[in-house]
N, C-alpha and C positions, 0 to 999 in steps of 0.2 A: 114525291120527293124521288131524288135521281140517284140509282143506286150507282156508287161508285165503287168498282172491283177492288180487294185491296190488293190485286196482284199488279193494277196497274198502280197504286197508289207507293207500292214498294219498290217498281222499276224508276217511278220517277222519284224518288226518295235518293235511289241507288245513282243513277245518272245525272242528274239534274241537282241534286240538293236540295237547298233551301229555294231555287227556284222552282224544283219539281214540286215541292210540298206546299208552295204558294199555289201552282196552279191546278194542285187536286181540291186542295182549301174554296180554290171562289169556282167550282167545276159546278155543282150544282145550280148555284144562283146563274152562273154564265150560260147554265145550259136553259134554265127558265127565261132567261134575257129574250134566246134567239127564237124558242120556241113560239113565245109572245110577239117579238118582231114579225118573226115570215109565216107566222100563222099557221103552225106546226102541232099535232099529235103525238105524242109517242104510241105506239102500239105493241111493244116489244119490251123485254129486257134488253139493258143494255149488252155494247161490245165495246171489243176492249183492245187494241194491242200493246206493246212497249211503250208507246208514246201518244196516246189518240183513247177520246171514249167516241164512240160511235150510237148513235140513238138511230134505232130504225123509229121512223113517222111518214105522216099522212099529213097533205096539205086538209085544212081546217074545212076550206071554201069547196076545193075541186077533189080533194081526196086521192090526189095522185100519193100513189108511195116515193118514199125517197128515204138518204141516210145522212142523219146530222151530225157531220164530225167536229170536233173540238180537241185541241191540239196546243202544243207548247211550242210554237215556231221557232226554228232551227234553222240552220242549215242547210238540213238535207230537207224539212217540209216546208222551206219559205219557197221551193219552186214548184211546188205539188198542182199550185192553182194553175199557175205559168203553164207547165205544160198540159193538162187538161185542157184548156182552153184552144194550144195550138191542135191537141190529136182532134178536138170538137166531138166524141164520142165513134172515130175512127178505131176501135179495138179497146178502147178504153171507156170506163162511166162516163158520163157526163158532168159538168159542174153547173150546178142549177143555179148556185148564190152565194157568195164570198162574202168574208169583212173582213180588211186586211189589216185593221188594226189588233185583231188577236188570232188571225188566220181560221178560225170558223168556215166551216163551208158547210153546204147542202149539196148533196151529188144525187144523182142516178141511182137508184135502188137496183142491185143486182141479189142473186138468190145466196146469202150466207152461208144457209144449209147444206148450200153446193159446190162446192171448192174444186178443181180441177185434181186437186191430191186427193179424192175419194172417187176416183174415174173406174178405180179397179183393174187399169191396164196400164203399165207403166209407160209403155213404147208411145200408144195411141196418147197420153198426154203428154207424150215430148213432140210428136206432133204436131199436135193443136198448140202446144206454146210457143214452138218455134215458128207455124204459119203467122203466128197473135204478135212476137216480136219482131217477125220481118215488115211486117205494117208498123208496127209502131218510130223504129229504128229507121225507117226510111224517110222520115221528115229532118228537117235542117232543123237544129235547135235554135231559140230565139234568143237574143241578145241578153244578159243579166245573169243566166243560169251559171254555178258551178262549171268549172271547164277540167277536164281529164290532164291536160299541158300543167298545170300546177302542182294538180297532185301527185300524178305520175312523179313529178321530177320529186318530191319531197319524199316521197316513198324509197326512190333510189337511194337518197343520203341518208334516208335513216335506217339502209337494211343492215348496212356492217354490225352497227350496235345492238342492235336489238337478234341478229343472229349470233352473238357472243352471250347472250342470255338464255338461250336454249340448251335445255339439260341434254340433249341429245347430239352431239356432232353431226350426224349426220343430217337431222333437221337443223341444223343453224346451215349446212351446207346447201339444202334444199331453197331453204330462204334467198341464200346470194345468188344461186341457178334463177331465181323468178326475178332478181331484181336485174340483171346481167340480161335476160329479156327482156324487159320491158326499157331497160337502156337502149336497146337495139330498135328502139320504136314508139323511142319517148318524143322524138323530133315532128313525128307528124300523130298529133294524140288525134286527130279526126275530128268533126262538126256537126254529127249527126244527135238528133234528141233523144239521151241513154231513160230506160225506165231505170235503171239500176237493181232494183229488186224483184226482178219479174221469176219468182219462185210460184208450184206448182198451189199454193195457197191464196195467192193473189190473182190466181185469175178465178170469176165465178162465171157459172150458169148465168144468163139473162135472158131476156125477153127479146129486144129491139133483135140482140144477135146471139148466137148460142154459149158463147163465152166472151167477155169485159175483162180488161184488166182493172185493178184498186190499185189504189197507194204506191205510187209513183213517187223515188225520192231522185229528182231528174239531175240529171247534169249531160255537159256537151262534150262527146266525145266518138270514140271508135265502137263501131256496136259491139267488138269482141269482147271489150271490159263488159257487154251485159251478158255473156253464157253463163258464166259460172253457176248461178244459182239453180238453172236448167239440169246442172251434171251433180250439183250434189244433192239437191233435196228428191225425194225419193232413189237412194243412194242404192246401187248394185254395187258390192264391191269388183264380181266381174271385169276383170279390163278390157273386155270383149265391149262391154254394156258400154263403158264411159267411151272407149273410140265410136261404137255407133253415135252414141248422143253427138256427139260432137262433130263427125262426119253430118249426120242429117241436119245441125244445127247451123255449121257453116254453109251446108246447098241450099236450106231452104231462105238465107240471110243473104246467099251470093257474097260472102267474104272469101278474101286469101288466107289460106288456110293456116301459114307462119305467120302471118301477125296475126291471125283471130286466137294461135297459138299462144303468140306472147303475149298479149295482153288478156289472155284469159288465167297467165299465168302471174298475171299484174293483180287480180283479183286472191289470187291467191294469199300472192305479198301483202296485199293491204289488207286481209283478215287477217293475216300471221303478225304485222302490226300492232295491229289492234289488240290480243291475245297478249302479245309480250308487253305491250304497255297496260296491261289488265292484271299483271301476275300472270298471265300460264307460264308453266314449265315446258308447255309444250303445244304443238301444235296440233289442229282437227286432223284425225286418223283420217277420215274421208277423203279432206283435201291435200294431205300428203300422199295418199294414192295418187288421185286423178291430176295431180302435178309430176309426178315422177312417172305417169303411163303417160304422160303428155313431150316430159323433156326425152323418154324415150323412143319417140318414134319417130321415121323420120316422114317428115310431111313434103 
């Protein structure tokens, strides 16, 4: 029997309602179907995120380790196989097989026991992630992916109403400042292939390369929109550390720092809009600190 973690069931019910509950109910049968279809054997306990179940497997015939990922396709996850094919293993895990009807994927196996978040040296982790991200965003985005331009325009439109709903007027003003920064660059949204969720837990140690990215939520846009997870994850409240990370990331990626700041503030805006829509009365404290730091700095 395939174990379905209670946390995955809860998150699917919370975010996807009846469709999420139906997805979870169908998971054991779907897993068994693809294990048989692709000639796989489970070798360890189930792993999971907010939206997916991942089974460690090996090929029955060849014994090659892999990861079977089952998820409910949505606008974020549907681009994952597209991006993985474009990257073709250059900095990211390889896509081995894909079923378009269900979104099920067979992926190259990395070492889930050794995420970059456990490296023990935050600055070295930033350097590793920056070098990996520079490789990923160097690639033009293929047709058919979500595009940052439309997303950013909607965020700017939604910002005034969301800002008014925050309990702290200073946070409302901050959200409007983030929207103003995005307004300056929204006409040039970029065309690079973005990972969109490259935090330190989404970089795993591997054998083929020292580190590989997993779990992209791809879109086409400016690489500056990809920086915030590297600033918020393993967050250090010292403003000097935020500035050091931002400087390193923009240098390694070869970005114009003013544009990168604007798009990083765009990610703060995006997350803030989601928080307000979810009923949160305040913004995330780390992101507030980072945004104020970037807004106060002359670049």
